[in-house]
N, C-alpha and C positions, 0 to 999 in steps of 0.2 A: 767071498761072495759080494759082488757089488749091488747096492740097492738101486731101486728105480731112481730115487732123487740123485745119488751119487753118479748115475750114468748120465742123467740130464746135465749135471755140473760138468763132467767131463766132455761130453759132446759139444757143449758151448766153448768149453775151453780149447778144444782142438780148432776152433774157427779162428782164433786170434793169430794173426799172421806174424811171421819173424819180423823183428823191428817195430812192433807195437805192444802195447799193454792193454789190460783191462783191470777193472777193479772187482772186488768181491761184490759191491754193491750192484754193479752192471749186471752181473750174472744172476744175482738174487733178484732183481727187478725184471730180468728177462723171463725167469722161471716164475716170477709171480710171488715170491715170499719177501718178507723183510728180515728174515734170519740170516743176516750175511755171514755171521760166525759158524753157522752150518755149512755154508758154503766153504769157509775155510777149512772146517774140520773134514769136509769130503775131499778137499784137495790135499790135506795132509796125509789122507790115506791113499792116495793115487798110486795104483799099482801099475800104471801104463805109462808112466814118464820114460823117455821124453816124448813119446807119442803124443800124449796129452801134456802140453807145455805148461805145467802149473807154475812155473818161475815167471810167466808173463801176467800174473795177477798180483796186484798190489792194493793198498788202501785207497779209498776214494779221494783222498787228499795228496796222492802221489807218493806217500811213504812206503818203503819196503817193510813189510810185516810178513810174519809166518811163512816160514820154509823149512821143510823137516831137515833138509841138510845145511841150515844156517843162512843168514842174511848175506854173508861175505860170499858164499857160493851163489846165491841168487843174484848178487850185483855182477858176479864175475860172468855168468850165463848172459845176462841182459846186455852187458857191455860188449860182449862178443856179437850180439846182435845189433849193435850201433845205438842202444839206448843210453844216453848220458844220465849219470847219477852223480849227486853230490850230498855229502852228510847223510846217505841212506835215503834219498828222496830223489824222484825222477824230475830231471831238468825238462822243461818244455812238455809238461804233463798233458796239457790238453792237445797238442799238436800230435802226440804219439798214442793218445787214448783210442782204443777201439770200442766203439759202440755197436751193440748188436741190433 
């Protein structure tokens, strides 16, 4: 069963377009919480992938973090969408960052 909080996270995550990324902080700020780890925990339990594209969420510094299928798979999915990654970090982070 999906909680109200998880549903808010998933709905925001669905808004991130292909070729863009957002951060746990951006989602948390939009919801009005500082518990960015809670956002990550909700996405880790995401039962709606790939409809809810949780691979498009990274750390606020552009680092690839937290993905149930592993960071290698997360990087692979992002690269297929045109995101450039070097040393597990998003290149040109600010130009591909989606803000709500």
